[in-house]
N, CA, C, O and the ligand as a Tripos MOL2 file, in Angstrom:
@<TRIPOS>MOLECULE
protein
  229   227    58     0     0
PROTEIN
NO_CHARGES

@<TRIPOS>ATOM
      1 N         290.3580  226.9100  125.7300 N.3       1 MET1
      2 CA        288.8900  227.4650  125.5570 C.3       1 MET1
      3 C         288.8590  229.0190  125.6560 C.2       1 MET1
      4 O         289.0560  229.5350  126.7560 O.2       1 MET1
      5 N         288.6460  229.7080  124.6750 N.am      2 ALA2
      6 CA        288.5410  231.1010  124.9520 C.3       2 ALA2
      7 C         287.4900  231.7610  125.5990 C.2       2 ALA2
      8 O         286.4060  231.1850  125.5050 O.2       2 ALA2
      9 N         287.5070  232.7380  126.1870 N.am      3 GLY3
     10 CA        286.4970  233.5640  126.7600 C.3       3 GLY3
     11 C         285.9470  234.9180  126.0680 C.2       3 GLY3
     12 O         286.3700  235.4140  125.0240 O.2       3 GLY3
     13 N         285.0260  235.3440  126.7970 N.am      4 ASN4
     14 CA        284.6380  236.4800  126.2200 C.3       4 ASN4
     15 C         284.8320  237.5570  127.2980 C.2       4 ASN4
     16 O         284.9840  237.2670  128.4840 O.2       4 ASN4
     17 N         284.8170  238.8580  126.8120 N.am      5 PHE5
     18 CA        285.1010  240.0500  127.5530 C.3       5 PHE5
     19 C         284.0440  240.8820  127.6430 C.2       5 PHE5
     20 O         283.4090  241.1790  126.6320 O.2       5 PHE5
     21 N         283.7070  241.3870  128.9270 N.am      6 TYR6
     22 CA        282.4340  242.1370  129.1620 C.3       6 TYR6
     23 C         282.7200  243.6860  129.2620 C.2       6 TYR6
     24 O         283.8480  243.9960  129.6430 O.2       6 TYR6
     25 N         281.9160  244.5920  128.9940 N.am      7 ALA7
     26 CA        282.1350  246.0550  129.2360 C.3       7 ALA7
     27 C         281.1010  246.0040  130.4560 C.2       7 ALA7
     28 O         279.9520  245.5930  130.2880 O.2       7 ALA7
     29 N         281.5710  246.4400  131.6780 N.am      8 VAL8
     30 CA        280.8690  246.2910  132.9430 C.3       8 VAL8
     31 C         280.7110  247.9320  133.4290 C.2       8 VAL8
     32 O         281.6910  248.6770  133.4190 O.2       8 VAL8
     33 N         279.6630  248.2880  133.7570 N.am      9 ALA9
     34 CA        279.7120  249.6480  134.3300 C.3       9 ALA9
     35 C         279.4270  249.3500  135.9300 C.2       9 ALA9
     36 O         278.5640  248.6680  136.4820 O.2       9 ALA9
     37 N         280.4110  250.0730  136.3920 N.am     10 CYS10
     38 CA        280.2890  250.0840  137.9340 C.3      10 CYS10
     39 C         279.0550  250.7020  138.5940 C.2      10 CYS10
     40 O         278.5920  251.8200  138.3690 O.2      10 CYS10
     41 N         278.5650  249.6930  139.5270 N.am     11 PRO11
     42 CA        277.0890  250.1620  140.2070 C.3      11 PRO11
     43 C         277.2980  251.2390  141.2670 C.2      11 PRO11
     44 O         276.3140  251.7250  141.8240 O.2      11 PRO11
     45 N         278.5960  251.6520  141.5860 N.am     12 ASP12
     46 CA        278.6740  252.9620  142.4320 C.3      12 ASP12
     47 C         278.7850  254.3690  141.7510 C.2      12 ASP12
     48 O         278.1800  255.4090  142.0100 O.2      12 ASP12
     49 N         279.9210  254.0410  140.6180 N.am     13 CYS13
     50 CA        280.3470  255.2220  140.1620 C.3      13 CYS13
     51 C         280.2130  255.2540  138.4700 C.2      13 CYS13
     52 O         280.6770  256.1520  137.7690 O.2      13 CYS13
     53 N         279.5640  254.2130  138.0370 N.am     14 GLU14
     54 CA        279.2430  254.0560  136.5510 C.3      14 GLU14
     55 C         280.5250  253.9380  135.5630 C.2      14 GLU14
     56 O         280.3960  253.8890  134.3400 O.2      14 GLU14
     57 N         281.6220  253.9020  136.1470 N.am     15 ASN15
     58 CA        282.6570  253.6890  135.3260 C.3      15 ASN15
     59 C         282.7380  252.5440  134.6540 C.2      15 ASN15
     60 O         282.5030  251.5110  135.2810 O.2      15 ASN15
     61 N         283.1070  252.4640  133.1520 N.am     16 GLU16
     62 CA        282.9920  251.5000  132.3200 C.3      16 GLU16
     63 C         284.3650  250.7070  132.3130 C.2      16 GLU16
     64 O         285.4270  251.2940  132.1050 O.2      16 GLU16
     65 N         284.3010  249.5210  132.5210 N.am     17 GLN17
     66 CA        285.8040  248.7120  132.3320 C.3      17 GLN17
     67 C         285.6440  247.6240  131.5470 C.2      17 GLN17
     68 O         284.4930  247.1910  131.4920 O.2      17 GLN17
     69 N         286.4510  247.0780  130.9420 N.am     18 ILE18
     70 CA        286.4960  245.7730  130.4390 C.3      18 ILE18
     71 C         286.9920  244.5120  131.2980 C.2      18 ILE18
     72 O         288.1300  244.4440  131.7620 O.2      18 ILE18
     73 N         286.0740  243.5810  131.4480 N.am     19 VAL19
     74 CA        286.4640  242.3250  132.3590 C.3      19 VAL19
     75 C         286.3870  241.1480  131.6560 C.2      19 VAL19
     76 O         285.4030  240.8990  130.9590 O.2      19 VAL19
     77 N         287.2930  240.4160  131.7590 N.am     20 PHE20
     78 CA        287.4430  238.7840  131.1910 C.3      20 PHE20
     79 C         286.3650  238.3120  132.0180 C.2      20 PHE20
     80 O         286.2140  238.7100  133.1730 O.2      20 PHE20
     81 N         285.5030  237.3560  131.3790 N.am     21 GLU21
     82 CA        284.4120  236.5410  131.7910 C.3      21 GLU21
     83 C         285.0560  235.5900  132.8780 C.2      21 GLU21
     84 O         284.3520  235.3490  133.8590 O.2      21 GLU21
     85 N         286.0720  235.1320  132.8270 N.am     22 LYS22
     86 CA        286.5340  234.1300  133.7370 C.3      22 LYS22
     87 C         287.7390  234.6790  134.5330 C.2      22 LYS22
     88 O         288.8560  234.1990  134.3390 O.2      22 LYS22
     89 N         287.5620  235.5660  135.3310 N.am     23 VAL23
     90 CA        288.7150  236.2250  136.1590 C.3      23 VAL23
     91 C         289.2020  235.1020  137.0450 C.2      23 VAL23
     92 O         288.5370  234.1240  137.3850 O.2      23 VAL23
     93 N         290.4790  235.3780  137.3810 N.am     24 ALA24
     94 CA        291.0440  234.4160  138.2180 C.3      24 ALA24
     95 C         291.1060  234.7640  139.7800 C.2      24 ALA24
     96 O         291.1800  233.9970  140.7410 O.2      24 ALA24
     97 N         291.0470  236.3310  139.7260 N.am     25 SER25
     98 CA        291.0570  236.9830  141.0750 C.3      25 SER25
     99 C         289.9020  238.0220  140.9620 C.2      25 SER25
    100 O         289.3990  238.3420  139.8850 O.2      25 SER25
    101 N         289.5530  238.4860  142.0940 N.am     26 GLU26
    102 CA        288.4400  239.6110  142.1350 C.3      26 GLU26
    103 C         289.0350  240.8390  141.3260 C.2      26 GLU26
    104 O         290.2090  241.1820  141.4680 O.2      26 GLU26
    105 N         288.1700  241.4710  140.4830 N.am     27 VAL27
    106 CA        288.4180  242.6490  139.8250 C.3      27 VAL27
    107 C         287.7610  243.9100  140.3640 C.2      27 VAL27
    108 O         286.5440  244.0690  140.2750 O.2      27 VAL27
    109 N         288.4310  244.6560  140.8290 N.am     28 SER28
    110 CA        287.9520  245.9110  141.2110 C.3      28 SER28
    111 C         287.9500  247.1710  140.3830 C.2      28 SER28
    112 O         288.8450  247.3960  139.5700 O.2      28 SER28
    113 N         287.0030  247.9390  140.5810 N.am     29 CYS29
    114 CA        286.6090  249.2260  139.7820 C.3      29 CYS29
    115 C         287.9490  249.9950  139.8750 C.2      29 CYS29
    116 O         288.3780  250.2000  141.0110 O.2      29 CYS29
    117 N         288.6080  250.4110  138.8970 N.am     30 VAL30
    118 CA        289.6560  251.3320  139.0030 C.3      30 VAL30
    119 C         289.5310  252.6040  139.4980 C.2      30 VAL30
    120 O         290.5100  253.1850  139.9670 O.2      30 VAL30
    121 N         288.2220  253.2110  139.4400 N.am     31 VAL31
    122 CA        288.0070  254.5340  140.0410 C.3      31 VAL31
    123 C         287.5530  254.4600  141.5940 C.2      31 VAL31
    124 O         288.0570  255.2390  142.4040 O.2      31 VAL31
    125 N         286.7810  253.6940  141.9080 N.am     32 CYS32
    126 CA        286.3200  253.6730  143.4100 C.3      32 CYS32
    127 C         286.6890  252.4920  144.0630 C.2      32 CYS32
    128 O         286.5470  252.5180  145.2850 O.2      32 CYS32
    129 N         287.1760  251.3440  143.5080 N.am     33 GLY33
    130 CA        287.5440  250.1520  144.1130 C.3      33 GLY33
    131 C         286.2730  249.1690  144.4260 C.2      33 GLY33
    132 O         286.4540  248.0870  144.9830 O.2      33 GLY33
    133 N         285.1540  249.5570  144.0850 N.am     34 HIS34
    134 CA        283.9350  248.3760  144.2380 C.3      34 HIS34
    135 C         284.5060  247.3260  143.5640 C.2      34 HIS34
    136 O         285.1840  247.4950  142.5510 O.2      34 HIS34
    137 N         284.2200  245.9630  144.1820 N.am     35 THR35
    138 CA        284.5050  244.8450  143.2940 C.3      35 THR35
    139 C         283.4880  244.5510  142.3840 C.2      35 THR35
    140 O         282.3660  244.3250  142.8360 O.2      35 THR35
    141 N         283.7150  244.5090  141.0000 N.am     36 ILE36
    142 CA        282.8920  244.2210  140.1080 C.3      36 ILE36
    143 C         282.6920  242.9190  139.4600 C.2      36 ILE36
    144 O         281.6720  242.6050  138.8470 O.2      36 ILE36
    145 N         283.8350  242.1030  139.6500 N.am     37 ALA37
    146 CA        283.7990  240.6100  139.1940 C.3      37 ALA37
    147 C         284.3570  239.7540  140.3260 C.2      37 ALA37
    148 O         285.4500  240.0580  140.8030 O.2      37 ALA37
    149 N         283.5400  238.4880  140.8830 N.am     38 HIS38
    150 CA        283.9700  237.6830  141.6230 C.3      38 HIS38
    151 C         284.3610  236.3440  140.9100 C.2      38 HIS38
    152 O         283.6210  235.9030  140.0310 O.2      38 HIS38
    153 N         285.5700  235.6530  141.2880 N.am     39 PRO39
    154 CA        285.8630  234.6500  140.3830 C.3      39 PRO39
    155 C         285.1470  233.4370  141.0190 C.2      39 PRO39
    156 O         285.0270  233.3920  142.2440 O.2      39 PRO39
    157 N         284.6800  232.4760  140.2490 N.am     40 THR40
    158 CA        283.9190  231.3570  140.6210 C.3      40 THR40
    159 C         284.5010  229.9280  140.2790 C.2      40 THR40
    160 O         284.2270  228.9460  140.9700 O.2      40 THR40
    161 N         285.2860  229.8760  139.2190 N.am     41 GLY41
    162 CA        285.8720  228.7040  138.9590 C.3      41 GLY41
    163 C         285.3840  228.5640  137.5100 C.2      41 GLY41
    164 O         285.9460  227.7550  136.7720 O.2      41 GLY41
    165 N         284.3530  229.3260  137.0640 N.am     42 GLY42
    166 CA        283.8770  229.3310  135.7610 C.3      42 GLY42
    167 C         283.6780  230.8250  135.3000 C.2      42 GLY42
    168 O         284.5160  231.7040  135.4970 O.2      42 GLY42
    169 N         282.5240  231.0020  134.6910 N.am     43 THR43
    170 CA        282.2610  232.3970  134.4270 C.3      43 THR43
    171 C         282.1750  233.1910  135.6350 C.2      43 THR43
    172 O         281.6760  232.6550  136.6240 O.2      43 THR43
    173 N         282.6210  234.4910  135.7140 N.am     44 ALA44
    174 CA        282.7800  235.0470  136.9010 C.3      44 ALA44
    175 C         281.1850  235.6770  137.3210 C.2      44 ALA44
    176 O         280.2760  235.8460  136.5080 O.2      44 ALA44
    177 N         281.1280  235.9240  138.5830 N.am     45 THR45
    178 CA        279.7760  236.6220  138.9070 C.3      45 THR45
    179 C         280.1430  238.3660  138.7020 C.2      45 THR45
    180 O         280.9980  239.0510  139.2640 O.2      45 THR45
    181 N         279.4470  238.6140  137.9950 N.am     46 ILE46
    182 CA        279.5210  240.2800  137.3950 C.3      46 ILE46
    183 C         278.4220  240.9560  138.3940 C.2      46 ILE46
    184 O         277.2490  240.6070  138.5190 O.2      46 ILE46
    185 N         279.1570  242.1030  139.1330 N.am     47 GLU47
    186 CA        278.4230  243.0190  139.5790 C.3      47 GLU47
    187 C         278.2560  244.1620  138.8130 C.2      47 GLU47
    188 O         279.2160  244.5830  138.1680 O.2      47 GLU47
    189 N         277.0260  244.8130  138.7800 N.am     48 GLY48
    190 CA        276.9590  245.9980  137.8950 C.3      48 GLY48
    191 C         276.3950  245.6240  136.6240 C.2      48 GLY48
    192 O         276.0650  244.4660  136.3700 O.2      48 GLY48
    193 N         276.2810  246.5780  135.8290 N.am     49 GLU49
    194 CA        275.5940  246.3690  134.6530 C.3      49 GLU49
    195 C         276.3660  245.9830  133.5520 C.2      49 GLU49
    196 O         277.3140  246.7310  133.3120 O.2      49 GLU49
    197 N         276.1880  244.8460  132.6890 N.am     50 ILE50
    198 CA        276.8370  244.6450  131.5140 C.3      50 ILE50
    199 C         276.5120  245.1590  130.3380 C.2      50 ILE50
    200 O         275.6140  244.6680  129.6540 O.2      50 ILE50
    201 N         277.2560  246.2800  129.9450 N.am     51 THR51
    202 CA        276.7900  247.2680  128.8480 C.3      51 THR51
    203 C         277.1470  246.5220  127.3220 C.2      51 THR51
    204 O         276.3730  246.5930  126.3680 O.2      51 THR51
    205 N         278.0510  246.0250  127.2980 N.am     52 ASP52
    206 CA        278.6280  245.1600  126.0600 C.3      52 ASP52
    207 C         279.3390  244.0240  126.2070 C.2      52 ASP52
    208 O         279.9300  243.7460  127.2500 O.2      52 ASP52
    209 N         279.3260  243.2370  125.0900 N.am     53 ALA53
    210 CA        280.0060  242.0150  125.2860 C.3      53 ALA53
    211 C         280.9680  241.8400  123.9760 C.2      53 ALA53
    212 O         280.5470  241.9460  122.8240 O.2      53 ALA53
    213 N         282.3740  241.5450  124.3390 N.am     54 VAL54
    214 CA        283.1620  241.3920  123.1360 C.3      54 VAL54
    215 C         283.7550  239.9090  123.3040 C.2      54 VAL54
    216 O         284.2650  239.3480  124.2740 O.2      54 VAL54
    217 N         283.4650  239.4380  121.8340 N.am     55 GLU55
    218 CA        283.7050  238.1470  121.7410 C.3      55 GLU55
    219 C         285.5260  237.9110  121.5380 C.2      55 GLU55
    220 O         286.0790  238.5480  120.6410 O.2      55 GLU55
    221 N         286.1800  237.1660  122.2430 N.am     56 ALA56
    222 CA        287.6260  236.7210  122.1710 C.3      56 ALA56
    223 C         287.8040  236.2100  120.8200 C.2      56 ALA56
    224 O         286.9190  235.5050  120.3340 O.2      56 ALA56
    225 N         289.0150  236.5350  120.0630 N.am     57 ARG57
    226 CA        289.2560  235.7570  118.6520 C.3      57 ARG57
    227 C         290.2970  234.9740  118.9360 C.2      57 ARG57
    228 O         290.7590  234.2260  118.0750 O.2      57 ARG57
    229 ZN        283.2140  252.4660  140.4130 Zn       58 ZN58
@<TRIPOS>BOND
     1     1     2 1
     2     2     3 1
     3     3     4 2
     4     3     5 am
     5     5     6 1
     6     6     7 1
     7     7     8 2
     8     7     9 am
     9     9    10 1
    10    10    11 1
    11    11    12 2
    12    11    13 am
    13    13    14 1
    14    14    15 1
    15    15    16 2
    16    15    17 am
    17    17    18 1
    18    18    19 1
    19    19    20 2
    20    19    21 am
    21    21    22 1
    22    22    23 1
    23    23    24 2
    24    23    25 am
    25    25    26 1
    26    26    27 1
    27    27    28 2
    28    27    29 am
    29    29    30 1
    30    30    31 1
    31    31    32 2
    32    31    33 am
    33    33    34 1
    34    34    35 1
    35    35    36 2
    36    35    37 am
    37    37    38 1
    38    38    39 1
    39    39    40 2
    40    39    41 am
    41    41    42 1
    42    42    43 1
    43    43    44 2
    44    43    45 am
    45    45    46 1
    46    46    47 1
    47    47    48 2
    48    47    49 am
    49    49    50 1
    50    50    51 1
    51    51    52 2
    52    51    53 am
    53    53    54 1
    54    54    55 1
    55    55    56 2
    56    55    57 am
    57    57    58 1
    58    58    59 1
    59    59    60 2
    60    59    61 am
    61    61    62 1
    62    62    63 1
    63    63    64 2
    64    63    65 am
    65    65    66 1
    66    66    67 1
    67    67    68 2
    68    67    69 am
    69    69    70 1
    70    70    71 1
    71    71    72 2
    72    71    73 am
    73    73    74 1
    74    74    75 1
    75    75    76 2
    76    75    77 am
    77    77    78 1
    78    78    79 1
    79    79    80 2
    80    79    81 am
    81    81    82 1
    82    82    83 1
    83    83    84 2
    84    83    85 am
    85    85    86 1
    86    86    87 1
    87    87    88 2
    88    87    89 am
    89    89    90 1
    90    90    91 1
    91    91    92 2
    92    91    93 am
    93    93    94 1
    94    94    95 1
    95    95    96 2
    96    95    97 am
    97    97    98 1
    98    98    99 1
    99    99   100 2
   100    99   101 am
   101   101   102 1
   102   102   103 1
   103   103   104 2
   104   103   105 am
   105   105   106 1
   106   106   107 1
   107   107   108 2
   108   107   109 am
   109   109   110 1
   110   110   111 1
   111   111   112 2
   112   111   113 am
   113   113   114 1
   114   114   115 1
   115   115   116 2
   116   115   117 am
   117   117   118 1
   118   118   119 1
   119   119   120 2
   120   119   121 am
   121   121   122 1
   122   122   123 1
   123   123   124 2
   124   123   125 am
   125   125   126 1
   126   126   127 1
   127   127   128 2
   128   127   129 am
   129   129   130 1
   130   130   131 1
   131   131   132 2
   132   131   133 am
   133   133   134 1
   134   134   135 1
   135   135   136 2
   136   135   137 am
   137   137   138 1
   138   138   139 1
   139   139   140 2
   140   139   141 am
   141   141   142 1
   142   142   143 1
   143   143   144 2
   144   143   145 am
   145   145   146 1
   146   146   147 1
   147   147   148 2
   148   147   149 am
   149   149   150 1
   150   150   151 1
   151   151   152 2
   152   151   153 am
   153   153   154 1
   154   154   155 1
   155   155   156 2
   156   155   157 am
   157   157   158 1
   158   158   159 1
   159   159   160 2
   160   159   161 am
   161   161   162 1
   162   162   163 1
   163   163   164 2
   164   163   165 am
   165   165   166 1
   166   166   167 1
   167   167   168 2
   168   167   169 am
   169   169   170 1
   170   170   171 1
   171   171   172 2
   172   171   173 am
   173   173   174 1
   174   174   175 1
   175   175   176 2
   176   175   177 am
   177   177   178 1
   178   178   179 1
   179   179   180 2
   180   179   181 am
   181   181   182 1
   182   182   183 1
   183   183   184 2
   184   183   185 am
   185   185   186 1
   186   186   187 1
   187   187   188 2
   188   187   189 am
   189   189   190 1
   190   190   191 1
   191   191   192 2
   192   191   193 am
   193   193   194 1
   194   194   195 1
   195   195   196 2
   196   195   197 am
   197   197   198 1
   198   198   199 1
   199   199   200 2
   200   199   201 am
   201   201   202 1
   202   202   203 1
   203   203   204 2
   204   203   205 am
   205   205   206 1
   206   206   207 1
   207   207   208 2
   208   207   209 am
   209   209   210 1
   210   210   211 1
   211   211   212 2
   212   211   213 am
   213   213   214 1
   214   214   215 1
   215   215   216 2
   216   215   217 am
   217   217   218 1
   218   218   219 1
   219   219   220 2
   220   219   221 am
   221   221   222 1
   222   222   223 1
   223   223   224 2
   224   223   225 am
   225   225   226 1
   226   226   227 1
   227   227   228 2
@<TRIPOS>SUBSTRUCTURE
     1 MET1         2 RESIDUE 1 A MET
     2 ALA2         6 RESIDUE 1 A ALA
     3 GLY3        10 RESIDUE 1 A GLY
     4 ASN4        14 RESIDUE 1 A ASN
     5 PHE5        18 RESIDUE 1 A PHE
     6 TYR6        22 RESIDUE 1 A TYR
     7 ALA7        26 RESIDUE 1 A ALA
     8 VAL8        30 RESIDUE 1 A VAL
     9 ALA9        34 RESIDUE 1 A ALA
    10 CYS10       38 RESIDUE 1 A CYS
    11 PRO11       42 RESIDUE 1 A PRO
    12 ASP12       46 RESIDUE 1 A ASP
    13 CYS13       50 RESIDUE 1 A CYS
    14 GLU14       54 RESIDUE 1 A GLU
    15 ASN15       58 RESIDUE 1 A ASN
    16 GLU16       62 RESIDUE 1 A GLU
    17 GLN17       66 RESIDUE 1 A GLN
    18 ILE18       70 RESIDUE 1 A ILE
    19 VAL19       74 RESIDUE 1 A VAL
    20 PHE20       78 RESIDUE 1 A PHE
    21 GLU21       82 RESIDUE 1 A GLU
    22 LYS22       86 RESIDUE 1 A LYS
    23 VAL23       90 RESIDUE 1 A VAL
    24 ALA24       94 RESIDUE 1 A ALA
    25 SER25       98 RESIDUE 1 A SER
    26 GLU26      102 RESIDUE 1 A GLU
    27 VAL27      106 RESIDUE 1 A VAL
    28 SER28      110 RESIDUE 1 A SER
    29 CYS29      114 RESIDUE 1 A CYS
    30 VAL30      118 RESIDUE 1 A VAL
    31 VAL31      122 RESIDUE 1 A VAL
    32 CYS32      126 RESIDUE 1 A CYS
    33 GLY33      130 RESIDUE 1 A GLY
    34 HIS34      134 RESIDUE 1 A HIS
    35 THR35      138 RESIDUE 1 A THR
    36 ILE36      142 RESIDUE 1 A ILE
    37 ALA37      146 RESIDUE 1 A ALA
    38 HIS38      150 RESIDUE 1 A HIS
    39 PRO39      154 RESIDUE 1 A PRO
    40 THR40      158 RESIDUE 1 A THR
    41 GLY41      162 RESIDUE 1 A GLY
    42 GLY42      166 RESIDUE 1 A GLY
    43 THR43      170 RESIDUE 1 A THR
    44 ALA44      174 RESIDUE 1 A ALA
    45 THR45      178 RESIDUE 1 A THR
    46 ILE46      182 RESIDUE 1 A ILE
    47 GLU47      186 RESIDUE 1 A GLU
    48 GLY48      190 RESIDUE 1 A GLY
    49 GLU49      194 RESIDUE 1 A GLU
    50 ILE50      198 RESIDUE 1 A ILE
    51 THR51      202 RESIDUE 1 A THR
    52 ASP52      206 RESIDUE 1 A ASP
    53 ALA53      210 RESIDUE 1 A ALA
    54 VAL54      214 RESIDUE 1 A VAL
    55 GLU55      218 RESIDUE 1 A GLU
    56 ALA56      222 RESIDUE 1 A ALA
    57 ARG57      226 RESIDUE 1 A ARG
    58 ZN58       229 GROUP 0 **** ****
């Protein structure tokens, strides 16, 4: 089953990075290290603002 990718703006530094919606491990902001996605076994809990969604093909 394919998943989507989100462009997430970090709540701390507003850096935007692409995050898979079903992450297997925590994803941290590459700039400040703030955790922006928590694995849940399904769709990740996203911290910060989702600015864009990219559908996987
Ligand atoms: Zn950040």
